[in-house]
C-alpha positions, 0 to 999 in steps of 0.5 A, a space after each residue: 500500500 503506497 503512502 506518503 513518505 513521512 517519518 515514522 517511529 518504525 518501518 516494516 521489516 527494517 532493523 533499528 539501525 536501518 530505520 535510523 538511516 531511512 529516517 535520516 534520509 527522509 529528513 534530509 530529502 523529504 520530497 525525493 519520493 512522491 509515494 513509498 511502500 515498505 516490505 515488498 515480498 517478491 519471488 516464490 519463497 519455499 514450496 510448501 509440502 502439500 501435507 502442511 496446513 494451508 495457514 502454515 504453508 502460507 506463512 512459510 512462503 511469506 517468510 522465505 520470500 525476498 523482501 524489498 525494503 522500500 519501493 519508491 515512486 518519484 514522478 514516472 520513475 520507480 525505485 527499488 531501495 535497499 537501506 543498509 548500515 555498513 553495506 558491502 558487495 552483497 547489497 549490490 547483488 540484493 538490488 540486482 536480484 530484487 529487480 529481476 524478481 520484481 519484474 518477473 512478478 510485475 511485468 506491466 510496471 515500469 522497470 525500477 531504478 536501483 538505489 542504496 541508502 546507507 551510512 557509508 560507501 567505501 571507494 570500492 563499493 562506489 566503483 561497483 555501484 557506478 558500473 552497475 548504474 546503482 545510485 546511492 545516498 550516504 546519510 
């Protein structure tokens, strides 16, 4: 459910340290996104055993799906946003993988841009982000 990008006490599925980074981003760039949604489940997750209770099977699938921290919309542009304290190369893989799964699940929607929001980006990671056309904010 898309909503205005306002600061909140907490954000779905984010660790406290990541929530603090996202909160700083919203404080510094309050008009960057028109709308946001949180904790977007993508991918198949585990295939439940047919003998499982339907409620348990549904929970197992939901718990094992990949989750996009933030899906943001700015004008006509859509963004998959990873919010991470002290990110490494794995954050790049997450973003690229999330876009693949997102497009498979929502083929009619625009192809989202990728954005990393963090508390730091070292020089090596900056080179990798740049070559993969991934934007970043350090807040």
